[in-house]
C-alpha positions in Angstrom: 26.0 58.7 4.7 25.1 57.8 1.3 27.1 54.6 1.5 25.1 53.4 4.6 21.7 54.1 3.0 22.8 52.0 -0.1 23.9 49.2 2.3 20.6 49.4 4.1 18.7 49.3 0.8 20.7 46.3 -0.4 20.2 44.5 2.9 16.5 45.1 2.9 16.3 44.0 -0.8 18.2 40.8 0.0 16.0 40.1 3.0 12.9 40.6 0.9 14.3 38.3 -1.8 15.2 35.6 0.7 11.8 35.9 2.3 10.2 35.5 -1.1 12.2 32.4 -1.9 11.5 30.9 1.5 7.8 31.5 1.1 7.9 30.0 -2.3 9.5 26.9 -0.9 6.9 26.5 1.8 3.7 27.2 -0.1 4.8 26.7 -3.8 3.5 23.8 -5.9 6.9 22.0 -5.5 7.6 23.2 -2.0 7.9 21.6 1.4 4.2 20.6 1.5 4.6 18.7 -1.8 7.8 17.0 -0.4 6.0 15.9 2.7 3.1 14.6 0.7 5.4 12.6 -1.6 7.3 11.2 1.4 4.0 10.0 3.0 3.0 8.5 -0.4 6.3 6.7 -0.7 5.8 5.2 2.8 2.3 4.0 1.9 3.6 2.5 -1.4 6.5 0.8 0.5 4.0 -0.8 3.0 1.8 -1.9 0.1 4.8 -3.5 -1.6 5.6 -5.4 1.6 2.0 -6.6 1.8 2.1 -7.8 -1.9 5.4 -9.6 -1.3 3.9 -11.4 1.7 0.8 -12.3 -0.3 3.0 -13.6 -3.1 4.9 -15.7 -0.7 1.7 -17.2 0.8 0.4 -17.9 -2.8 3.7 -19.6 -3.7 3.4 -21.8 -0.6 -0.2 -22.6 -1.5 0.9 -23.6 -5.0 3.7 -25.8 -3.6 1.3 -27.5 -1.2 -1.2 -28.1 -4.0 1.4 -29.7 -6.2 3.0 -31.8 -3.5 0.4 -32.7 -0.9 -2.4 -35.0 -2.3 -4.3 -35.1 1.0 -4.5 -31.3 1.0 -5.6 -31.3 -2.6 -8.3 -33.8 -1.8 -9.5 -32.0 1.2 -9.7 -28.8 -0.8 -11.6 -30.5 -3.6 -14.1 -31.9 -1.1 -14.6 -28.6 0.7 -14.8 -26.2 -2.3 -16.2 -28.4 -5.0 -18.2 -31.0 -3.0 -16.4 -33.9 -4.7 -16.6 -37.5 -3.3 -14.8 -40.7 -4.1 -16.5 -43.3 -6.3 -16.7 -45.7 -3.4 -18.5 -43.2 -1.1 -22.1 -42.5 -0.6 -23.6 -39.0 -0.4 -26.6 -38.6 2.0 -28.7 -35.5 1.6 -31.2 -34.5 4.3 -34.2 -32.3 3.8 -34.8 -29.5 6.2 -37.8 -30.2 8.4 -40.9 -28.4 7.2 -41.7 -25.3 9.1 -45.3 -25.0 10.4 
């Protein structure tokens, strides 16, 4: 009889210890919830990295076009800086006076 009660006590003790470790894994600071949060953060960072790579590729294409396409450069200078050629005239119109 004594042997069985010792086995039962040992079994109950092990079950309590396993339950404690499992609870620590789930709700502890470095547990499953932290793991899930880190996994979500890694996915977000991966998506941000892909976006940055795409932006870099677009900027490299823009640089290449600015260096190799004089018409594009001229159009951009006209649009963004308001530049005109020396043989062109600039006409400015006043807005009609409001009554």
